[in-house]
Structure formats: C-alpha cells, structure tokens
C-alpha positions in Angstrom: -3.7 -1.4 25.9 -0.8 1.2 26.3 -2.8 2.8 23.5 -6.2 3.4 25.0 -4.8 4.2 28.5 -3.2 7.0 27.3 -6.0 8.2 24.7 -7.4 11.5 26.6 -3.5 12.5 26.9 -3.6 11.8 22.9 -6.6 13.5 22.2 -5.8 17.0 24.5 -2.9 16.9 23.1 -3.8 16.6 19.4 -6.0 18.9 19.6 -3.8 21.8 21.5 -1.1 20.9 18.6 -3.8 20.9 15.5 -5.1 24.5 16.9 -1.8 25.9 17.1 -1.9 25.8 13.4 -2.5 28.6 10.7 -4.8 25.9 9.3 -5.9 23.5 11.6 -6.5 20.3 9.9 -9.6 17.5 10.5 -8.7 14.6 12.2 -10.4 11.4 14.1 -9.5 8.6 16.4 -10.7 5.4 15.3 -10.5 2.3 17.9 -9.3 -1.4 16.8 -11.6 -3.8 18.3 -9.8 -7.0 17.1 -6.8 -8.5 15.6 -6.8 -7.2 12.1 -8.5 -4.4 12.8 -6.2 -2.0 11.7 -6.3 -2.9 8.3 -10.2 -2.6 8.3 -9.9 0.8 9.8 -7.4 2.5 7.7 -9.2 1.0 4.7 -12.1 2.5 5.6 -10.3 5.9 6.5 -9.1 6.1 3.0 -12.6 5.2 1.0 -13.8 8.5 3.1 -11.1 10.8 2.0 -8.5 10.7 4.4 -4.9 11.9 3.1 -2.9 10.5 6.4 -3.3 7.8 8.1 -1.8 7.4 11.4 -1.0 4.0 13.2 -1.4 4.9 16.9 0.0 1.6 18.7 3.5 0.1 18.3 4.6 -2.4 15.2 2.0 -4.2 15.5 -0.6 -1.6 14.7 2.1 0.0 12.1 1.6 -3.4 10.4 -1.9 -3.4 10.0 -2.5 0.3 9.1 0.3 -0.6 6.2 -1.6 -3.2 5.0 -4.8 -1.2 4.7 -3.2 1.9 3.1 -0.5 0.1 0.9 -0.5 1.1 -2.9 -3.2 3.9 -2.4 -2.8 7.6 -2.7 -2.4 8.3 1.0 0.1 9.1 3.7 0.8 7.1 6.4 2.1 8.5 10.0 3.0 7.0 13.3 2.7 7.8 17.3 4.7 5.3 19.1 2.5 4.0 21.9 3.2 0.2 21.7 5.1 -2.2 23.6 8.0 -2.5 21.4 8.5 0.8 19.2 11.3 -0.6 17.0 10.3 1.1 13.7 10.1 4.4 15.7 13.1 4.2 17.0 14.8 3.8 13.6 12.5 6.7 12.3 14.3 8.6 15.1 11.5 9.8 17.2 11.7 6.8 19.8 8.9 7.0 21.9 8.6 11.0 22.0 4.9 11.4 21.5 5.4 15.2 21.1 8.0 14.8 18.1 5.3 12.4 16.9 2.7 14.8 16.7 4.5 17.7 15.7 6.1 15.7 12.7 2.5 14.5 11.7 1.0 17.7 11.6 4.2 19.7 10.4 6.9 17.3 9.0 7.7 16.3 5.5 6.9 13.0 4.0 9.6 10.7 2.7 9.5 7.4 0.9 10.7 4.3 2.9 11.5 0.6 1.7 8.6 -2.0 1.9 8.7 -5.6 2.2 6.3 -8.2 1.0 6.3 -12.1 2.2 3.1 -14.2 2.5 0.9 -11.9 1.3 1.3 -9.3 3.7 3.7 -5.8 3.4 5.9 -5.0 6.5 8.1 -1.9 7.7 10.5 -3.8 10.2 11.6 -7.2 10.4 10.7 -10.7 9.3 11.5 -13.3 11.2 11.9 -17.4 10.8 12.7 -19.2 13.7 12.9 -18.5 17.2 12.7 -14.8 16.9 9.1 -15.7 15.4 8.4 -17.8 18.4 9.4 -15.4 20.9 7.3 -12.5 18.9 4.1 -14.9 18.9 4.6 -15.8 22.4 4.6 -11.9 23.6 1.8 -11.5 21.6 -0.3 -14.2 23.3 0.6 -13.8 27.0 3.2 -10.8 28.2 2.1 -7.6 26.7 1.4 -6.4 30.2 5.1 -5.7 30.1 6.6 -3.1 27.9 9.5 -2.6 25.8 12.4 -5.2 26.1 10.9 -6.3 29.4 8.1 -8.3 27.4 10.4 -9.5 24.7 13.3 -10.9 27.4 10.1 -12.5 29.2 8.8 -14.2 25.7 12.7 -15.4 25.4 12.5 -17.3 28.6 9.2 -18.6 28.1 10.5 -20.0 24.7 14.1 -21.3 25.2 12.9 -24.6 25.2 11.9 -23.8 21.7 15.7 -23.0 20.3 16.6 -25.3 17.7 18.3 -25.1 14.6 15.7 -25.5 11.2 17.0 -26.3 7.6 16.5 -23.2 5.5 16.7 -22.4 1.6 18.1 -18.9 1.5 18.2 -16.7 -1.6 20.3 -13.6 -1.5 20.4 -12.2 -5.1 21.8 -14.7 -7.2 23.2 -17.2 -4.6 21.0 -19.8 -3.1 22.4 -21.5 0.1 21.3 -24.6 2.3 21.7 -23.9 6.0 20.5 -24.8 9.4 19.7 -21.7 11.8 18.5 -20.8 14.9 16.8 -17.7 13.5 16.6 -15.7 10.3 15.8 -12.0 10.4 15.2 -10.2 7.4 15.4 -6.4 8.7 14.7 -3.4 7.2 14.8 -1.3 10.3 17.7 -1.7 13.1 15.7 -3.3 15.8 13.1 -5.4 17.2 12.1 -6.8 20.6 11.5 -3.4 21.9 15.2 -2.5 21.2 17.3 -5.4 20.5 19.5 -4.2 17.5 19.4 -6.8 15.2 20.5 -5.0 12.4 22.1 -1.7 13.3 23.2 -0.8 10.5 19.7 -0.9 8.5 18.5 2.0 6.8 14.7 2.5 5.7 15.4 4.1 2.5 18.3 2.6 1.1 16.6 0.1 -1.3 18.3 -2.8 0.7 17.3 -5.5 3.3 20.1 -6.3 6.1 20.3 -10.1 6.8 20.7 -11.6 10.1 21.3 -15.3 10.4 22.3 -17.0 13.8 23.4 -21.0 12.8 23.7 -24.0 14.1 24.8 -23.3 18.0 24.6 -24.1 21.3 21.7 -22.4 23.5 25.3 -20.9 25.7 26.5 -19.5 22.6 23.2 -18.2 21.2 22.7 -16.2 24.4 26.6 -15.2 24.4 
C-alpha cells in the first residue's frame, strides 16, 4: 500500500522533473489491482509502444514488471516504493525517490544479469528453505510493517519451521547432496529489507553468489 499512499507525491514530482527537461517525455501511471497484475500491465505498456517501463514498488513489483518485459525491445526502470527495496539498494539508489526519478528521466541505461527458475525471471535473490518461508509469511500478513521490520516479524513468526531439508546443488560442473536450512542464489546483495545475504554480489558480473546455511541448530542459525 505504500505506493498507493504516495501516488499524489509521485505524480507531482514526476511532472515537475519531466517539465524541467528540454523535451519532456510522455508518461502514464498504471495501478496494479491483483497479484500478477504488474506482468499484465508491463506487457500492455510494451504493446502500446512504451520504450521504458518502470516498476513503482518493491522487489515483488519489480519482479512482475521484469517478467512482463523480458526479451522485449524495452528498457526497465525502478522507483523504490516497496517493503524491502533490496534491488534498489544494490543498484545504488536505496529509497531515494528523487534520485530514482532523475535516473529514469536522464540516466544512462546499463545491462544487468537476470536469473531464471521455474518459469520465472528474477533480479534479486532466488531462495529455497527458511528464507522462502519467511518471504511468504511477509507477503501474506506482515506487510503493514516496512523494510527490515517486516522481515524480522516474518522470521519470528516462522521460527517453528526452521529445519534442514535435503538439497541437490549443482555449481558449474560439481554436484553435491547436502542438508541445509536455506540456500540463496543471489544476484543482488541483500534481501529482507537490508539483510546482507551476499555482500559481494554484483548485478553485472555474469555470476550468482550462493549462500548456504547448513544443518545447524536454531541458536547457531541466529548467531
């Protein structure tokens, strides 16, 4: 709901910034109404001739827009108005809306890496195990909180589900059978509103950073 609450502010600041340009661009704000709506709206924008489609929200909204524009001749941008905004952190804008607007209107596009799993593309982190449980808990019930607080609440509500599961992990040409509490395949540095799961990750180095928390106790996990 953060994006909806800040819609008047966003419209005002976009108008002001666009009108200050020598050749103001045409732009339109489209509102998602349901889960998956960002995919449909992004696809529609491309069909109607947009050359830039911007996700105004958090990592979930960005993921939906990505899946609507991937493989199409269009650029993608981001306005950080979500719960976690972790992709925005790695990209260097954080939650600075002014910087994000300036970047959209006058920035230089760059190529970044994209991941693919189970029929979906992702920019941030693909996780399985406990972190996926927490993300699901946040999306289902504690998004009235913001940033790290929402994910801390999700962790506390999911503690009783911490248990190792068997995984088969193939990295390059090596396959391992392991037991792990979580396995995160990271393209960006953080998730959960600033939890640094892969501090050295870069979005344009052609590599994923893999973080595994093995078969350990709950006490060791939180330490």
